[in-house]
matplotlib code that plots the C-alpha trace (Angstrom):
import matplotlib.pyplot as plt

x = [0.0, 1.3, 0.7, -0.5, 1.3, -1.2, -0.9, 2.9, 2.6, -0.1, 2.2, 5.2, 3.1, 1.6, 5.1, 6.4, 3.5, 3.8, 7.5, 7.2, 4.0, 5.5, 7.3, 4.2, 2.0, 4.5, 4.6, 0.8, 0.4, 2.9, 0.9, -2.6, -3.6, -2.8, -3.5, -2.6, -0.2, 2.6, 4.7, 6.6, 9.9, 10.8, 7.4, 8.3, 11.6, 12.9, 12.8, 9.2, 8.3, 9.9, 8.0, 4.7, 5.5, 6.3, 2.8, 1.0, 0.0, 1.8, 0.3, -0.7, -3.0, -4.9, -7.1, -5.6, -7.8, -6.9, -8.6, -7.6, -6.8, -5.3, -3.8, -4.0, -4.1, -6.9, -7.8, -11.2, -10.6, -8.8, -9.2, -6.5, -4.0, -2.2, -4.4, -2.3, -3.6, -7.2, -6.7]
y = [0.0, 3.4, 6.4, 9.7, 12.9, 13.9, 10.4, 10.8, 14.2, 13.0, 10.1, 12.4, 14.8, 11.9, 10.4, 13.8, 14.5, 11.0, 11.3, 14.8, 14.1, 14.4, 17.7, 19.1, 18.2, 19.9, 23.1, 23.2, 22.6, 25.3, 27.8, 26.5, 29.1, 32.0, 30.9, 27.3, 26.7, 24.5, 24.7, 22.1, 22.9, 21.0, 19.4, 18.4, 17.8, 21.1, 20.0, 19.0, 22.2, 24.2, 22.3, 22.9, 26.6, 26.9, 25.6, 28.6, 31.3, 34.7, 37.3, 39.3, 36.5, 36.5, 39.0, 40.9, 41.1, 43.4, 43.8, 44.9, 41.3, 39.9, 40.6, 37.7, 36.8, 34.5, 32.7, 31.2, 29.7, 26.6, 24.9, 27.3, 26.0, 22.8, 19.9, 19.5, 22.9, 21.7, 19.0]
z = [0.0, -1.0, 1.4, 0.0, 0.8, 3.4, 5.1, 5.2, 6.8, 9.2, 10.3, 10.8, 13.0, 15.0, 15.7, 16.7, 19.0, 20.5, 21.1, 22.7, 24.6, 28.1, 27.4, 25.6, 28.6, 31.0, 28.9, 28.7, 32.5, 33.3, 31.3, 31.9, 34.5, 32.1, 28.6, 28.2, 25.3, 24.0, 20.9, 18.8, 17.2, 14.1, 13.6, 10.1, 8.4, 7.1, 3.4, 3.7, 5.6, 2.9, 0.2, 2.0, 2.4, -1.4, -2.2, -0.6, -3.0, -3.0, -0.7, -3.8, -4.8, -1.4, 0.4, 3.3, 6.4, 9.3, 12.6, 16.1, 17.1, 13.9, 10.5, 8.0, 4.3, 3.1, -0.1, -0.6, -4.0, -2.9, -6.3, -7.6, -5.1, -4.5, -3.4, -0.2, 1.1, 0.9, 3.6]

ax = plt.figure().add_subplot(projection="3d")
ax.plot(x, y, z, "-o")
ax.set_aspect("equal")
plt.show()
């Protein structure tokens, strides 16, 4: 059986979460009373992360949304982008 690109990425993320579970739990518990967060360095291999990044459209092709709480670029026409971004 051949895995799809999304299955490969899902498996990599799962393995990373599983291997870092104790540290992630500690980080979350230490911040739980304020906001409750954790972060994961090197979630994907760098070459794969760069490939995923390259699939996103240029900012000029997206709408810019600004508010008091956030500034982001969005694109609703996912059919114009790589299939991996639709997952």
